[in-house]
C-alpha positions in Angstrom: 54.7 -73.0 62.1 51.7 -72.8 59.9 52.4 -74.2 56.5 50.5 -71.5 54.6 52.2 -68.8 56.6 55.6 -70.3 55.6 54.6 -70.3 51.9 53.4 -66.7 52.1 56.7 -65.6 53.7 58.9 -67.2 51.1 60.8 -64.8 48.8 60.5 -65.1 45.0 64.0 -66.5 44.8 63.2 -69.2 47.5 60.1 -70.3 45.5 62.2 -70.5 42.3 64.7 -72.6 44.2 62.0 -75.0 45.3 60.8 -75.5 41.8 64.3 -76.0 40.6 64.9 -78.5 43.3 61.8 -80.5 42.3 63.0 -80.6 38.7 66.4 -81.8 39.8 64.9 -84.5 42.1 62.8 -85.7 39.2 65.9 -86.6 37.1 67.0 -89.6 39.2 63.3 -90.5 39.8 62.7 -90.6 36.1 65.9 -92.6 35.5 64.9 -95.2 38.2 61.4 -95.6 36.6 63.1 -96.0 33.2 65.3 -98.8 34.5 62.2 -100.5 35.9 60.1 -100.1 32.8 62.7 -100.6 30.1 65.2 -103.0 31.7 63.1 -104.8 34.3 65.4 -103.7 37.2 64.2 -104.9 40.5 66.6 -102.6 42.4 66.7 -99.4 40.2 68.1 -97.2 42.9 71.1 -99.5 43.3 71.8 -99.1 39.6 71.6 -95.3 40.0 74.3 -95.4 42.7 76.5 -97.3 40.3 76.2 -94.6 37.7 76.1 -91.7 40.2 78.7 -89.5 38.4 76.5 -89.6 35.2 73.3 -88.9 37.2 75.1 -86.0 38.9 76.2 -84.5 35.5 72.6 -84.9 34.2 71.3 -83.0 37.3 73.9 -80.2 36.6 72.8 -80.0 33.0 69.1 -79.9 34.1 69.9 -77.0 36.4 71.8 -75.1 33.7 69.0 -75.7 31.1 66.3 -74.7 33.6 68.1 -71.5 34.5 68.6 -70.5 30.8 65.0 -71.3 29.8 63.5 -69.7 33.0 61.6 -73.0 33.8 61.6 -72.3 37.5 60.5 -68.7 37.0 57.0 -69.6 35.9 54.5 -69.1 38.7 52.3 -72.0 39.5 49.0 -70.2 39.1 50.3 -69.0 35.7 51.3 -72.5 34.5 49.2 -72.9 31.3 49.7 -74.4 27.9 52.7 -72.2 27.1 54.3 -73.3 30.4 53.7 -77.0 29.4 55.2 -76.3 26.0 58.3 -74.8 27.6 58.6 -77.9 29.9 58.4 -80.1 26.8 61.2 -78.3 25.1 63.2 -78.4 28.3 62.6 -82.2 28.4 63.8 -82.7 24.8 67.0 -80.8 25.4 67.6 -82.7 28.7 67.0 -86.0 26.9 69.5 -85.1 24.2 72.1 -84.2 26.8 71.4 -87.4 28.7 72.0 -89.4 25.5 75.3 -87.6 24.8 76.5 -88.3 28.4 75.4 -91.9 28.2 77.4 -92.4 25.0 80.5 -90.7 26.4 80.2 -92.7 29.7 79.6 -96.0 27.8 76.3 -96.8 29.6 75.3 -99.0 26.8 71.6 -98.1 27.1 69.2 -98.6 24.2 67.8 -95.6 22.4 64.3 -96.4 23.6 65.4 -96.0 27.2 66.2 -92.3 26.6 62.8 -91.8 25.0 61.1 -93.4 27.9 63.2 -91.2 30.3 62.1 -88.1 28.5 58.4 -89.1 28.5 58.5 -90.0 32.2 60.4 -86.8 33.1 57.9 -84.6 31.2 54.9 -86.2 32.8 56.4 -86.0 36.3 57.4 -82.4 35.8 53.9 -81.3 34.7 52.2 -83.4 37.3 54.3 -82.1 40.1 53.3 -78.5 39.3 49.6 -79.4 39.1 49.8 -81.2 42.4 51.7 -78.4 44.1 49.2 -75.8 42.8 46.2 -77.8 44.0 47.9 -78.3 47.4 48.6 -74.6 47.7 45.0 -73.7 46.7 43.7 -76.2 49.3 45.9 -74.5 51.9 44.5 -71.0 50.9 40.9 -72.2 50.9 41.3 -73.8 54.2 42.9 -70.8 55.9 41.0 -68.0 54.1 37.3 -67.3 53.6 36.6 -67.8 49.9 33.6 -66.6 47.9 31.5 -69.2 46.0 30.1 -67.8 42.7 27.8 -68.8 39.8 28.8 -67.7 36.3 25.8 -66.5 34.3 26.7 -67.3 30.7 28.4 -70.5 29.5 29.7 -68.9 26.3 33.3 -68.1 25.4 33.6 -65.3 27.9 32.1 -67.5 30.7 34.5 -70.4 29.9 37.5 -68.0 29.9 36.3 -66.6 33.2 35.9 -70.1 34.7 39.4 -71.1 33.7 40.9 -67.9 35.2 39.0 -68.5 38.5 40.2 -72.0 38.9 43.5 -70.7 40.1 42.1 -67.9 42.2 42.7 -68.3 45.9 39.6 -66.4 47.1 36.9 -67.2 44.5 35.5 -70.6 43.8 33.2 -71.1 40.7 30.4 -73.5 41.5 28.5 -73.8 38.3 27.4 -72.1 35.1 23.9 -70.7 34.5 22.6 -70.3 31.0 19.2 -69.7 29.3 20.3 -71.6 26.2 18.6 -75.0 26.5 21.2 -76.6 24.2 23.8 -76.0 26.9 21.8 -76.9 30.0 22.9 -80.2 31.4 26.4 -80.1 29.9 29.6 -79.9 31.8 31.9 -77.1 30.6 35.3 -76.4 32.0 34.6 -78.9 34.7 31.4 -77.1 35.9 27.8 -78.1 35.3 25.5 -75.8 33.2 22.2 -75.1 35.1 18.9 -73.5 34.3 18.3 -70.0 35.5 15.3 -71.2 37.4 17.6 -73.2 39.7 19.7 -70.2 40.8 17.9 -69.7 44.1 18.1 -73.3 45.2 21.8 -73.7 44.2 22.6 -70.4 46.0 21.1 -71.8 49.2 22.6 -75.4 49.0 26.0 -74.3 47.9 26.3 -71.1 49.9 26.7 -68.9 46.8 26.9 -65.2 47.5 27.7 -63.7 44.1 26.7 -64.1 40.5 29.1 -63.1 37.7 27.4 -62.0 34.5 29.7 -63.2 31.6 27.5 -62.0 28.7 29.1 -58.8 27.4 27.3 -59.1 24.0 23.9 -59.1 25.6 22.2 -55.7 25.5 22.4 -53.4 28.5 18.7 -53.5 29.3 18.6 -57.3 29.3 21.7 -57.5 31.5 20.0 -55.0 33.8 16.8 -57.0 34.0 18.8 -60.2 34.9 20.8 -58.3 37.5 17.6 -56.9 39.1 16.1 -60.4 39.3 19.2 -61.8 40.9 19.5 -58.9 43.3 15.9 -59.6 44.3 17.1 -63.0 45.4 19.6 -61.4 47.7 22.6 -62.1 45.5 25.4 -59.8 44.7 25.8 -59.3 40.9 28.9 -58.2 39.0 29.1 -57.9 35.2 32.2 -58.8 33.1 33.1 -56.6 30.1 34.1 -58.3 26.9 37.8 -58.9 26.2 37.5 -56.5 23.2 36.4 -53.8 25.7 39.2 -54.6 28.1 41.9 -54.1 25.5 40.3 -50.9 24.2 38.9 -52.1 20.9 35.4 -51.5 22.0 34.3 -48.5 24.2 33.2 -49.3 27.7 29.9 -47.4 27.2 26.3 -48.4 26.8 24.5 -48.5 23.5 22.6 -45.4 24.1 23.0 -43.0 21.2 22.2 -39.3 21.3 18.8 -38.5 20.0 18.2 -35.2 18.4 14.9 -33.9 19.9 13.8 -32.4 16.6 13.8 -35.9 15.0 11.0 -37.0 17.3 8.5 -34.3 16.4 7.2 -36.1 13.3 7.0 -32.8 11.4 9.3 -30.2 9.9 10.6 -27.6 12.3 9.5 -24.1 11.7 11.5 -20.9 11.3 14.9 -22.5 10.7 16.6 -19.1 10.3 17.8 -17.4 13.5 17.0 -13.7 13.7 20.2 -11.7 13.3 18.8 -8.2 12.9 15.9 -6.9 15.0 15.3 -3.3 15.9 14.1 -4.2 19.4 17.4 -6.1 20.2 20.2 -4.8 18.0 22.2 -2.1 19.8 19.9 -2.2 22.9 20.3 -3.4 26.4 18.5 -6.7 27.0 17.8 -8.6 30.2 17.0 -12.3 30.2 15.7 -13.6 33.6 16.3 -17.3 34.2 19.2 -17.0 31.8 20.7 -20.3 32.8 17.6 -22.4 32.2 16.8 -24.4 29.0 14.7 -21.6 27.5 16.6 -18.7 29.0 19.9 -19.9 27.7 18.6 -20.3 24.2 17.0 -16.8 24.4 20.5 -15.5 25.3 22.1 -17.3 22.3 19.6 -16.0 19.8 19.4 -12.5 21.2 23.2 -12.4 21.1 23.0 -13.1 17.4 21.2 -9.8 17.0 24.2 -8.0 18.5 22.7 -6.1 21.4 24.8 -3.5 23.1 24.5 -5.3 26.4 23.1 -8.7 27.5 22.3 -9.0 31.2 22.1 -12.6 32.4 19.8 -12.7 35.5 19.9 -16.1 37.2 19.2 -17.5 40.7 21.5 -20.6 40.2 25.2 -19.9 40.5 26.2 -23.0 38.5 23.7 -22.2 35.7 24.8 -18.6 35.5 28.5 -19.6 35.4 27.8 -22.1 32.7 25.9 -19.8 30.3 28.3 -16.9 31.0 31.3 -19.0 30.1 29.5 -20.3 26.9 28.6 -16.8 25.7 31.9 -15.0 26.6 33.7 -15.5 23.3 30.6 -15.1 21.2 29.8 -11.8 22.9 33.3 -10.5 22.2 32.9 -11.3 18.5 29.5 -9.6 18.5 30.8 -6.5 20.4 28.2 -7.2 23.2 28.8 -6.6 26.9 27.7 -9.7 28.9 26.7 -8.9 32.5 26.1 -11.9 34.8 23.7 -11.1 37.7 23.2 -13.6 40.5 19.9 -13.1 42.3 16.1 -13.7 42.5 13.5 -11.8 40.6 11.6 -11.5 43.9 14.4 -9.2 45.2 13.0 -5.7 44.3 16.1 -3.8 45.4 18.4 -5.9 43.2 16.0 -5.7 40.2 15.7 -1.9 40.6 19.5 -1.5 40.8 20.1 -3.7 37.7 17.4 -1.9 35.7 19.0 1.5 36.5 22.6 0.6 36.3 22.4 -1.2 32.9 19.7 1.0 31.4 17.6 -2.0 30.3 15.5 -1.6 27.1 14.0 -5.1 26.8 13.1 -7.7 29.4 12.6 -11.4 28.4 11.2 -13.0 31.6 11.8 -16.8 31.5 12.6 -17.3 35.2 10.1 -19.7 36.7 9.7 -22.8 38.8 8.2 -25.1 36.1 8.5 -28.7 37.3 4.9 -29.7 37.9 5.4 -32.3 40.7 8.0 -30.1 42.5 5.7 -27.1 42.5 2.8 -29.2 43.5 4.8 -30.3 46.6 6.0 -26.8 47.3 3.1 -24.5 46.3 4.1 -21.4 48.3 7.6 -21.3 46.8 6.2 -21.8 43.3 3.6 -19.1 43.7 6.0 -16.7 45.3 8.6 -17.1 42.5 6.3 -17.3 39.5 3.6 -14.8 40.5 5.2 -12.3 42.9 8.5 -12.5 41.1 6.8 -11.7 37.8 5.0 -8.7 39.6 8.3 -7.4 41.0 10.2 -7.7 37.7 7.4 -6.2 35.6 6.7 -3.3 38.0 10.4 -2.4 38.2 10.7 -2.6 34.4 7.8 -0.1 34.1 9.3 2.2 36.7 12.6 2.1 34.9 11.0 3.0 31.6 11.8 -0.3 29.9 10.5 -0.3 26.3 9.3 -4.0 26.2 8.5 -6.7 28.7 7.8 -10.2 27.4 6.6 -13.0 29.8 7.4 -16.5 28.7 4.3 -18.5 29.7 3.0 -22.0 29.3 0.1 -24.1 27.9 -0.3 -25.3 31.5 -1.7 -21.9 32.3 -4.9 -22.8 30.3 -7.6 -24.1 32.7 -4.8 -25.4 35.0 -5.2 -28.5 37.2 -1.9 -28.0 39.0 -0.2 -25.2 41.0 2.5 -24.6 38.5 0.0 -23.9 35.7 -2.1 -21.8 38.0 1.0 -19.8 39.0 1.7 -19.1 35.3 -1.9 -18.0 34.7 -1.8 -15.6 37.7 1.5 -14.3 36.3 -0.3 -13.7 33.0 -3.1 -11.8 34.7 -0.5 -9.6 36.5 1.2 -8.7 33.2 -2.2 -8.1 31.5 -3.2 -5.7 34.3 0.1 -3.8 34.0 -0.4 -3.6 30.3 -3.7 -1.9 30.8 -2.2 0.8 33.0 1.2 1.3 31.3 1.8 4.4 29.3 5.3 3.6 28.1 6.3 -0.1 28.6 4.8 -2.6 26.2 3.8 -5.8 28.1 3.0 -9.0 26.3 3.0 -12.8 26.9 4.0 -15.7 24.7 2.4 -19.1 25.6 3.6 -22.4 24.3 3.8 -26.1 25.2 6.5 -28.5 26.2 10.1 -27.9 25.0 11.9 -31.1 23.8 15.2 -31.7 25.5 14.7 -29.1 28.2 15.5 -29.9 31.8 12.7 -31.9 33.3 11.2 -32.8 29.9 10.3 -36.3 29.0 13.2 -37.1 26.6 16.1 -36.6 29.1 14.0 -38.6 31.6 13.4 -41.4 29.0 17.0 -41.5 28.0 18.1 -41.7 31.7 15.7 -44.6 32.3 17.0 -46.4 29.1 20.6 -45.9 30.2 19.6 -47.7 33.5 18.1 -50.6 31.6 14.5 -49.4 31.8 11.6 -49.5 32.3 10.4 -46.3 30.7 7.6 -44.9 32.7 4.4 -43.2 31.5 1.7 -41.7 33.7 -1.1 -42.7 31.3 -1.2 -44.7 28.0 -3.3 -42.0 26.3 -1.5 -38.8 27.6 -0.6 -36.3 24.9 1.4 -33.1 24.9 2.3 -30.3 22.5 6.0 -30.2 21.7 8.5 -27.9 20.0 12.2 -27.8 20.1 13.7 -25.1 22.2 15.4 -23.5 19.2 12.2 -23.0 17.2 10.2 -22.0 20.3 12.7 -19.2 21.1 12.8 -18.1 17.4 9.0 -17.6 17.5 9.1 -15.9 20.9 11.5 -13.3 19.6 9.3 -12.8 16.5 6.2 -12.5 18.6 7.8 -9.9 20.8 8.3 -7.6 17.8 4.5 -7.8 17.1 3.5 -6.7 20.7 1.6 -3.5 21.1 0.5 -4.2 24.7 -1.5 -6.8 26.6 -1.4 -9.6 23.9 -1.3 -13.2 24.8 0.6 -14.7 21.9 0.1 -18.5 21.2 2.5 -20.5 19.1 1.3 -23.1 16.7 2.8 -26.2 18.2 1.4 -28.5 15.5 -0.6 -31.6 16.4 -0.3 -33.0 20.0 2.1 -35.9 20.3 1.2 -39.1 22.1 3.7 -39.7 24.9 3.6 -43.5 24.4 4.5 -43.0 20.8 7.3 -40.6 21.8 8.6 -43.2 24.3 8.7 -45.8 21.6 10.6 -43.5 19.3 13.2 -42.7 22.0 13.7 -46.4 22.7 14.1 -47.3 19.1 16.3 -44.3 18.3 18.6 -45.5 21.1 19.2 -48.8 19.4 16.8 -50.9 21.5 13.4 -52.6 21.0 10.2 -52.3 23.1 9.4 -55.3 25.3 5.7 -56.1 25.4 3.4 -59.1 24.9 3.9 -59.0 21.2 7.7 -58.9 21.7 8.6 -60.6 25.0 12.3 -60.7 24.0 12.5 -56.9 23.6 14.9 -54.7 25.5 13.0 -51.9 27.3 9.5 -52.2 28.8 7.0 -49.3 29.0 5.3 -49.1 32.3 2.1 -47.1 33.2 2.4 -45.5 36.6 -0.8 -43.4 36.8 -1.4 -39.7 36.5 0.3 -37.5 39.0 -1.6 -35.0 41.2 -2.7 -32.1 39.0 -1.7 -33.7 35.7 -3.9 -33.5 32.7 -4.4 -36.1 30.0 -4.3 -33.4 27.3 -3.0 -29.8 27.4 -4.7 -26.8 25.8 -3.3 -23.6 24.4 -6.4 -21.3 24.5 -8.7 -20.2 27.2 -11.1 -18.2 25.0 -13.1 -19.2 22.0 -10.8 -17.9 19.2 -7.7 -16.1 18.3 -6.4 -13.5 15.8 -3.8 -14.1 13.2 -0.5 -12.1 13.1 2.1 -11.4 10.4 3.6 -14.8 11.1 1.6 -18.0 10.2 2.8 -19.8 13.4 2.0 -17.0 15.8 -1.6 -16.1 17.0 -3.0 -13.6 19.4 -5.5 -15.1 21.9 -8.7 -13.3 22.8 -8.9 -13.8 26.6 -10.7 -12.2 29.5 -8.8 -10.1 32.1 -9.2 -9.3 35.7 -9.9 -5.7 36.8 -7.2 -3.7 38.6 -9.2 -4.2 41.9 -9.4 -7.9 41.4 -5.7 -8.3 40.6 -4.9 -6.2 43.7 -7.1 -8.4 45.8 -5.6 -11.6 44.5 -2.1 -10.4 45.1 -2.9 -9.2 48.6 -4.3 -12.6 49.5 -1.4 -14.4 47.9 1.2 -12.3 49.8 -0.6 -13.0 53.1 -0.7 -16.8 52.3 3.1 -16.7 51.6 3.8 -14.6 54.6 1.9 -17.0 56.9 3.1 -20.1 55.1 -0.5 -21.2 54.6 -0.8 -23.7 51.7 -4.6 -23.9 51.9 -4.9 -20.1 51.7 -2.7 -20.1 48.6 -4.8 -22.7 46.9 -7.9 -20.7 47.8 -6.5 -17.7 45.9 -6.0 -20.0 42.9 -9.6 -21.3 43.2 -11.0 -17.8 43.5 -9.2 -16.1 40.6 -8.0 -18.7 38.1 -10.5 -19.7 35.5 -10.9 -23.5 35.0 -9.4 -24.5 38.4 -11.3 -27.8 39.3 -13.8 -27.1 42.1 -12.9 -30.4 43.8 -9.5 -29.0 44.6 -11.2 -26.2 46.6 -12.7 -28.8 49.0 -9.4 -30.6 49.2 -7.6 -27.4 50.2 -10.1 -26.4 52.8 
């Protein structure tokens, strides 16, 4: 029968009996060696036979002491310093019992003989366990496929890991790897400490398949960088948490700290006070399209503070609608406002018409839009259908239903756009401007502003996600700048601007000075507790990498199309002077756009943009045709 199979099939009691038997067998062996060393006996075993009763009694006492102290209960792979200490105490007690028996039996042995017996028994007992453990490990390693590993980090954690793996039946540590030159070349815990530059060679020559990172105190980005380099060599990488983390004294989370977007503006935020009383919202029925988005949800929160009679949440995403409805439910109850969730698209004319009529809408805040530049660039028809035709549908139905006020949330990307998303927002503005010219009751207006810090798809969540993965943080260009505002202050100004509307205005928010994205990236890295890695600081944590401008992306955004603007009653809100299309031109643009969407013709859709959107680069016309 296979020896390893026999060992594996032994019960715990049987294994304890084997260890007990070994200890009992060591009693006469230690005595025989004592007689040889102390008394010069040439036939020690014959002498043992002569005092067999005493030897038998010593073995009985050894069995009793072992059972009481649990000596045989200690597993071989858990036999450490505490086990050796317990063996030492067992030896002392056994030696004392042997001395007492010898005196009673009149063996006439010198006191030194008992001391030598105790020392020999102790050494034999410890050595027997070490030998048995190594023998069993040899059996396991011969019969099972084991994994050879390198331990990256020869510090305290690495040494503790090496000690633990020495008794592991499946994992065999081969060597340490450490970047500390003071440790390289040493032998720690029986393993050599190598340079990291030798990892690939050692992995090939020693058949190493895995590297264990034993550096829990190293920052997450640096550990990630090491892991990526090792994975590039075809090695599996696993990281070991610190022992403080394992016992719960230190959270098993990364160092990334939440960054408040407003802290990154480099200026004081405007309009800190939320509007709580506005004649256009208080006691009225308000519809917010795109209610589950970053801007839409904040519009809902601040409109709710004005205590409208009804707040209709119009949203295409079921999850986003559920989330905002759950958030506002209790607040609405306190405000005495009815909250109505509506799941659907703004392009659905029948649903929009029904909602307008059923809930007697007074004010529409239209924030629903596809706004992610690369996504809309890759899906131009969907972006144009939603942002342009959806705006047309919602605005027309609002006019037919006699809605008092319709406010379009626009974007600085609508100004001389170079991407489809910006062009779609400019076309939406032209549609609303045209309806404003021909509307007798509904007041149509637009509010245009730049990037919102912390919104979905904005750079801060992207940077934070990249930092959490260990970097690098990516920029499209080292000189790119953007206008920024927090979602709270942007919405406060939107609501104030809506009260100034008389019809057809394009309101522009004062976004402050444009922010360099490279500077913003550095702020996010440092606010997260890390340092930037560059030529001046090669030991830094997070690297900033330039990837190149994406299709349709500008270096610098603008807020105005025309030459100037008019001031309003608020110092941060301006009314732009901008050209409009005629009714016939708008109708022609919409007819061509509908045909392009109906026939799924991307080139035709881009041709509509090139024909009717001011500032569209002419080179894109050739590309589309």
